[in-house]
Chimera marker file (.cmm) of the C-alpha trace (Angstrom):
<marker_set name="trace">
<marker id="1" x="0.216" y="-0.100" z="0.210" r="1" g="1" b="0" radius="0.5"/>
<marker id="2" x="1.501" y="3.249" z="-0.923" r="1" g="1" b="0" radius="0.5"/>
<marker id="3" x="1.173" y="6.068" z="1.757" r="1" g="1" b="0" radius="0.5"/>
<marker id="4" x="0.984" y="9.809" z="0.803" r="1" g="1" b="0" radius="0.5"/>
<marker id="5" x="2.295" y="12.216" z="3.245" r="1" g="1" b="0" radius="0.5"/>
<marker id="6" x="1.178" y="15.774" z="3.026" r="1" g="1" b="0" radius="0.5"/>
<marker id="7" x="2.529" y="18.467" z="5.068" r="1" g="1" b="0" radius="0.5"/>
<marker id="8" x="1.553" y="21.944" z="4.798" r="1" g="1" b="0" radius="0.5"/>
<marker id="9" x="4.036" y="24.906" z="5.698" r="1" g="1" b="0" radius="0.5"/>
<marker id="10" x="3.108" y="28.180" z="6.214" r="1" g="1" b="0" radius="0.5"/>
<marker id="11" x="6.071" y="30.800" z="5.566" r="1" g="1" b="0" radius="0.5"/>
<marker id="12" x="6.261" y="33.933" z="6.632" r="1" g="1" b="0" radius="0.5"/>
<marker id="13" x="5.826" y="36.623" z="4.138" r="1" g="1" b="0" radius="0.5"/>
<marker id="14" x="9.250" y="37.353" z="2.933" r="1" g="1" b="0" radius="0.5"/>
<marker id="15" x="10.796" y="33.961" z="3.435" r="1" g="1" b="0" radius="0.5"/>
<marker id="16" x="9.198" y="32.391" z="0.576" r="1" g="1" b="0" radius="0.5"/>
<marker id="17" x="12.336" y="32.247" z="-1.687" r="1" g="1" b="0" radius="0.5"/>
<marker id="18" x="14.627" y="31.001" z="1.632" r="1" g="1" b="0" radius="0.5"/>
<marker id="19" x="11.985" y="28.307" z="1.822" r="1" g="1" b="0" radius="0.5"/>
<marker id="20" x="12.363" y="27.195" z="-1.768" r="1" g="1" b="0" radius="0.5"/>
<marker id="21" x="16.105" y="27.252" z="-1.593" r="1" g="1" b="0" radius="0.5"/>
<marker id="22" x="16.309" y="25.308" z="1.708" r="1" g="1" b="0" radius="0.5"/>
<marker id="23" x="13.845" y="22.527" z="0.456" r="1" g="1" b="0" radius="0.5"/>
<marker id="24" x="15.644" y="22.379" z="-2.843" r="1" g="1" b="0" radius="0.5"/>
<marker id="25" x="18.940" y="22.260" z="-1.381" r="1" g="1" b="0" radius="0.5"/>
<marker id="26" x="18.909" y="20.255" z="1.854" r="1" g="1" b="0" radius="0.5"/>
<marker id="27" x="15.295" y="19.043" z="2.885" r="1" g="1" b="0" radius="0.5"/>
<marker id="28" x="14.248" y="17.428" z="-0.576" r="1" g="1" b="0" radius="0.5"/>
<marker id="29" x="17.849" y="15.744" z="-0.767" r="1" g="1" b="0" radius="0.5"/>
<marker id="30" x="17.637" y="13.885" z="2.697" r="1" g="1" b="0" radius="0.5"/>
<marker id="31" x="14.184" y="13.057" z="1.916" r="1" g="1" b="0" radius="0.5"/>
<marker id="32" x="14.720" y="11.396" z="-1.419" r="1" g="1" b="0" radius="0.5"/>
<marker id="33" x="17.408" y="9.088" z="0.034" r="1" g="1" b="0" radius="0.5"/>
<marker id="34" x="15.082" y="7.566" z="2.544" r="1" g="1" b="0" radius="0.5"/>
<marker id="35" x="14.230" y="4.013" z="2.079" r="1" g="1" b="0" radius="0.5"/>
<marker id="36" x="10.614" y="3.569" z="1.032" r="1" g="1" b="0" radius="0.5"/>
<marker id="37" x="10.399" y="7.287" z="-0.312" r="1" g="1" b="0" radius="0.5"/>
<marker id="38" x="9.428" y="6.987" z="-3.801" r="1" g="1" b="0" radius="0.5"/>
<marker id="39" x="8.201" y="10.632" z="-4.804" r="1" g="1" b="0" radius="0.5"/>
<marker id="40" x="8.774" y="14.186" z="-2.827" r="1" g="1" b="0" radius="0.5"/>
<marker id="41" x="7.856" y="17.210" z="-4.260" r="1" g="1" b="0" radius="0.5"/>
<marker id="42" x="7.257" y="20.615" z="-2.926" r="1" g="1" b="0" radius="0.5"/>
<marker id="43" x="4.262" y="22.541" z="-4.014" r="1" g="1" b="0" radius="0.5"/>
<marker id="44" x="3.303" y="26.245" z="-3.855" r="1" g="1" b="0" radius="0.5"/>
<marker id="45" x="0.275" y="27.666" z="-3.581" r="1" g="1" b="0" radius="0.5"/>
<marker id="46" x="-0.976" y="29.989" z="-6.350" r="1" g="1" b="0" radius="0.5"/>
<marker id="47" x="-3.510" y="31.384" z="-4.001" r="1" g="1" b="0" radius="0.5"/>
<marker id="48" x="-1.953" y="31.984" z="-0.742" r="1" g="1" b="0" radius="0.5"/>
<marker id="49" x="1.537" y="33.437" z="-0.798" r="1" g="1" b="0" radius="0.5"/>
<marker id="50" x="3.977" y="31.668" z="1.927" r="1" g="1" b="0" radius="0.5"/>
<marker id="51" x="1.692" y="28.493" z="1.696" r="1" g="1" b="0" radius="0.5"/>
<marker id="52" x="3.670" y="25.417" z="0.953" r="1" g="1" b="0" radius="0.5"/>
<marker id="53" x="2.981" y="21.564" z="0.950" r="1" g="1" b="0" radius="0.5"/>
<marker id="54" x="5.326" y="19.298" z="1.017" r="1" g="1" b="0" radius="0.5"/>
<marker id="55" x="4.271" y="15.975" z="-0.616" r="1" g="1" b="0" radius="0.5"/>
<marker id="56" x="6.103" y="12.476" z="-0.564" r="1" g="1" b="0" radius="0.5"/>
<marker id="57" x="5.139" y="8.828" z="-1.132" r="1" g="1" b="0" radius="0.5"/>
<marker id="58" x="6.203" y="6.009" z="0.749" r="1" g="1" b="0" radius="0.5"/>
<marker id="59" x="6.121" y="2.483" z="0.171" r="1" g="1" b="0" radius="0.5"/>
<marker id="60" x="5.034" y="1.865" z="4.384" r="1" g="1" b="0" radius="0.5"/>
<marker id="61" x="4.294" y="3.388" z="7.544" r="1" g="1" b="0" radius="0.5"/>
<marker id="62" x="7.303" y="0.981" z="8.469" r="1" g="1" b="0" radius="0.5"/>
<marker id="63" x="9.377" y="3.292" z="6.171" r="1" g="1" b="0" radius="0.5"/>
<marker id="64" x="8.161" y="6.741" z="7.467" r="1" g="1" b="0" radius="0.5"/>
<marker id="65" x="8.280" y="5.323" z="11.096" r="1" g="1" b="0" radius="0.5"/>
<marker id="66" x="11.923" y="4.757" z="10.145" r="1" g="1" b="0" radius="0.5"/>
<marker id="67" x="12.720" y="8.330" z="8.776" r="1" g="1" b="0" radius="0.5"/>
<marker id="68" x="10.661" y="9.922" z="11.534" r="1" g="1" b="0" radius="0.5"/>
<marker id="69" x="13.160" y="8.480" z="13.684" r="1" g="1" b="0" radius="0.5"/>
<marker id="70" x="16.145" y="9.443" z="11.623" r="1" g="1" b="0" radius="0.5"/>
<marker id="71" x="19.136" y="12.076" z="11.882" r="1" g="1" b="0" radius="0.5"/>
<marker id="72" x="17.845" y="13.494" z="8.837" r="1" g="1" b="0" radius="0.5"/>
<marker id="73" x="14.287" y="13.826" z="9.853" r="1" g="1" b="0" radius="0.5"/>
<marker id="74" x="15.282" y="15.871" z="12.907" r="1" g="1" b="0" radius="0.5"/>
<marker id="75" x="17.667" y="17.881" z="10.492" r="1" g="1" b="0" radius="0.5"/>
<marker id="76" x="14.570" y="18.496" z="8.255" r="1" g="1" b="0" radius="0.5"/>
<marker id="77" x="12.475" y="19.324" z="11.111" r="1" g="1" b="0" radius="0.5"/>
<marker id="78" x="15.056" y="22.114" z="12.198" r="1" g="1" b="0" radius="0.5"/>
<marker id="79" x="15.413" y="23.654" z="8.988" r="1" g="1" b="0" radius="0.5"/>
<marker id="80" x="11.656" y="23.972" z="8.414" r="1" g="1" b="0" radius="0.5"/>
<marker id="81" x="10.852" y="25.324" z="11.783" r="1" g="1" b="0" radius="0.5"/>
<marker id="82" x="13.382" y="28.002" z="11.385" r="1" g="1" b="0" radius="0.5"/>
<marker id="83" x="11.500" y="29.126" z="8.421" r="1" g="1" b="0" radius="0.5"/>
<marker id="84" x="7.816" y="28.832" z="9.550" r="1" g="1" b="0" radius="0.5"/>
<marker id="85" x="8.379" y="29.761" z="13.018" r="1" g="1" b="0" radius="0.5"/>
<marker id="86" x="6.106" y="26.932" z="14.153" r="1" g="1" b="0" radius="0.5"/>
<marker id="87" x="5.094" y="23.419" z="13.869" r="1" g="1" b="0" radius="0.5"/>
<marker id="88" x="4.359" y="21.735" z="10.527" r="1" g="1" b="0" radius="0.5"/>
<marker id="89" x="0.845" y="20.224" z="9.982" r="1" g="1" b="0" radius="0.5"/>
<marker id="90" x="0.942" y="16.427" z="8.646" r="1" g="1" b="0" radius="0.5"/>
<marker id="91" x="-1.597" y="14.482" z="6.994" r="1" g="1" b="0" radius="0.5"/>
<marker id="92" x="-1.198" y="10.644" z="5.787" r="1" g="1" b="0" radius="0.5"/>
<marker id="93" x="-3.477" y="9.415" z="2.899" r="1" g="1" b="0" radius="0.5"/>
<marker id="94" x="-3.736" y="6.085" z="1.499" r="1" g="1" b="0" radius="0.5"/>
<marker id="95" x="-3.593" y="5.724" z="-2.253" r="1" g="1" b="0" radius="0.5"/>
<marker id="96" x="-6.881" y="4.520" z="-3.882" r="1" g="1" b="0" radius="0.5"/>
<marker id="97" x="-6.141" y="2.167" z="-6.433" r="1" g="1" b="0" radius="0.5"/>
<link id1="1" id2="2" r="1" g="1" b="0" radius="0.2"/>
<link id1="2" id2="3" r="1" g="1" b="0" radius="0.2"/>
<link id1="3" id2="4" r="1" g="1" b="0" radius="0.2"/>
<link id1="4" id2="5" r="1" g="1" b="0" radius="0.2"/>
<link id1="5" id2="6" r="1" g="1" b="0" radius="0.2"/>
<link id1="6" id2="7" r="1" g="1" b="0" radius="0.2"/>
<link id1="7" id2="8" r="1" g="1" b="0" radius="0.2"/>
<link id1="8" id2="9" r="1" g="1" b="0" radius="0.2"/>
<link id1="9" id2="10" r="1" g="1" b="0" radius="0.2"/>
<link id1="10" id2="11" r="1" g="1" b="0" radius="0.2"/>
<link id1="11" id2="12" r="1" g="1" b="0" radius="0.2"/>
<link id1="12" id2="13" r="1" g="1" b="0" radius="0.2"/>
<link id1="13" id2="14" r="1" g="1" b="0" radius="0.2"/>
<link id1="14" id2="15" r="1" g="1" b="0" radius="0.2"/>
<link id1="15" id2="16" r="1" g="1" b="0" radius="0.2"/>
<link id1="16" id2="17" r="1" g="1" b="0" radius="0.2"/>
<link id1="17" id2="18" r="1" g="1" b="0" radius="0.2"/>
<link id1="18" id2="19" r="1" g="1" b="0" radius="0.2"/>
<link id1="19" id2="20" r="1" g="1" b="0" radius="0.2"/>
<link id1="20" id2="21" r="1" g="1" b="0" radius="0.2"/>
<link id1="21" id2="22" r="1" g="1" b="0" radius="0.2"/>
<link id1="22" id2="23" r="1" g="1" b="0" radius="0.2"/>
<link id1="23" id2="24" r="1" g="1" b="0" radius="0.2"/>
<link id1="24" id2="25" r="1" g="1" b="0" radius="0.2"/>
<link id1="25" id2="26" r="1" g="1" b="0" radius="0.2"/>
<link id1="26" id2="27" r="1" g="1" b="0" radius="0.2"/>
<link id1="27" id2="28" r="1" g="1" b="0" radius="0.2"/>
<link id1="28" id2="29" r="1" g="1" b="0" radius="0.2"/>
<link id1="29" id2="30" r="1" g="1" b="0" radius="0.2"/>
<link id1="30" id2="31" r="1" g="1" b="0" radius="0.2"/>
<link id1="31" id2="32" r="1" g="1" b="0" radius="0.2"/>
<link id1="32" id2="33" r="1" g="1" b="0" radius="0.2"/>
<link id1="33" id2="34" r="1" g="1" b="0" radius="0.2"/>
<link id1="34" id2="35" r="1" g="1" b="0" radius="0.2"/>
<link id1="35" id2="36" r="1" g="1" b="0" radius="0.2"/>
<link id1="36" id2="37" r="1" g="1" b="0" radius="0.2"/>
<link id1="37" id2="38" r="1" g="1" b="0" radius="0.2"/>
<link id1="38" id2="39" r="1" g="1" b="0" radius="0.2"/>
<link id1="39" id2="40" r="1" g="1" b="0" radius="0.2"/>
<link id1="40" id2="41" r="1" g="1" b="0" radius="0.2"/>
<link id1="41" id2="42" r="1" g="1" b="0" radius="0.2"/>
<link id1="42" id2="43" r="1" g="1" b="0" radius="0.2"/>
<link id1="43" id2="44" r="1" g="1" b="0" radius="0.2"/>
<link id1="44" id2="45" r="1" g="1" b="0" radius="0.2"/>
<link id1="45" id2="46" r="1" g="1" b="0" radius="0.2"/>
<link id1="46" id2="47" r="1" g="1" b="0" radius="0.2"/>
<link id1="47" id2="48" r="1" g="1" b="0" radius="0.2"/>
<link id1="48" id2="49" r="1" g="1" b="0" radius="0.2"/>
<link id1="49" id2="50" r="1" g="1" b="0" radius="0.2"/>
<link id1="50" id2="51" r="1" g="1" b="0" radius="0.2"/>
<link id1="51" id2="52" r="1" g="1" b="0" radius="0.2"/>
<link id1="52" id2="53" r="1" g="1" b="0" radius="0.2"/>
<link id1="53" id2="54" r="1" g="1" b="0" radius="0.2"/>
<link id1="54" id2="55" r="1" g="1" b="0" radius="0.2"/>
<link id1="55" id2="56" r="1" g="1" b="0" radius="0.2"/>
<link id1="56" id2="57" r="1" g="1" b="0" radius="0.2"/>
<link id1="57" id2="58" r="1" g="1" b="0" radius="0.2"/>
<link id1="58" id2="59" r="1" g="1" b="0" radius="0.2"/>
<link id1="59" id2="60" r="1" g="1" b="0" radius="0.2"/>
<link id1="60" id2="61" r="1" g="1" b="0" radius="0.2"/>
<link id1="61" id2="62" r="1" g="1" b="0" radius="0.2"/>
<link id1="62" id2="63" r="1" g="1" b="0" radius="0.2"/>
<link id1="63" id2="64" r="1" g="1" b="0" radius="0.2"/>
<link id1="64" id2="65" r="1" g="1" b="0" radius="0.2"/>
<link id1="65" id2="66" r="1" g="1" b="0" radius="0.2"/>
<link id1="66" id2="67" r="1" g="1" b="0" radius="0.2"/>
<link id1="67" id2="68" r="1" g="1" b="0" radius="0.2"/>
<link id1="68" id2="69" r="1" g="1" b="0" radius="0.2"/>
<link id1="69" id2="70" r="1" g="1" b="0" radius="0.2"/>
<link id1="70" id2="71" r="1" g="1" b="0" radius="0.2"/>
<link id1="71" id2="72" r="1" g="1" b="0" radius="0.2"/>
<link id1="72" id2="73" r="1" g="1" b="0" radius="0.2"/>
<link id1="73" id2="74" r="1" g="1" b="0" radius="0.2"/>
<link id1="74" id2="75" r="1" g="1" b="0" radius="0.2"/>
<link id1="75" id2="76" r="1" g="1" b="0" radius="0.2"/>
<link id1="76" id2="77" r="1" g="1" b="0" radius="0.2"/>
<link id1="77" id2="78" r="1" g="1" b="0" radius="0.2"/>
<link id1="78" id2="79" r="1" g="1" b="0" radius="0.2"/>
<link id1="79" id2="80" r="1" g="1" b="0" radius="0.2"/>
<link id1="80" id2="81" r="1" g="1" b="0" radius="0.2"/>
<link id1="81" id2="82" r="1" g="1" b="0" radius="0.2"/>
<link id1="82" id2="83" r="1" g="1" b="0" radius="0.2"/>
<link id1="83" id2="84" r="1" g="1" b="0" radius="0.2"/>
<link id1="84" id2="85" r="1" g="1" b="0" radius="0.2"/>
<link id1="85" id2="86" r="1" g="1" b="0" radius="0.2"/>
<link id1="86" id2="87" r="1" g="1" b="0" radius="0.2"/>
<link id1="87" id2="88" r="1" g="1" b="0" radius="0.2"/>
<link id1="88" id2="89" r="1" g="1" b="0" radius="0.2"/>
<link id1="89" id2="90" r="1" g="1" b="0" radius="0.2"/>
<link id1="90" id2="91" r="1" g="1" b="0" radius="0.2"/>
<link id1="91" id2="92" r="1" g="1" b="0" radius="0.2"/>
<link id1="92" id2="93" r="1" g="1" b="0" radius="0.2"/>
<link id1="93" id2="94" r="1" g="1" b="0" radius="0.2"/>
<link id1="94" id2="95" r="1" g="1" b="0" radius="0.2"/>
<link id1="95" id2="96" r="1" g="1" b="0" radius="0.2"/>
<link id1="96" id2="97" r="1" g="1" b="0" radius="0.2"/>
</marker_set>
């Protein structure tokens, strides 16, 4: 079963370019190398400036849990919290096939 992980990220006005740079250079690279992560994208809202979604697909919950316990995940959390000034909102979805 593929699991899609959706993370809502609110970035303060004026920090959008920094958020995109950090995600491309640091966060995305770390996520894509994780076992079980088959896709990862950063989506920028066309309607609300500063609103981003991190979208990733995973082979299993076990892979997500392993990633969440990793040093890479801690690094990504640190980077993203510095940009948004708070906690990200995370949802998980099962892909209907």
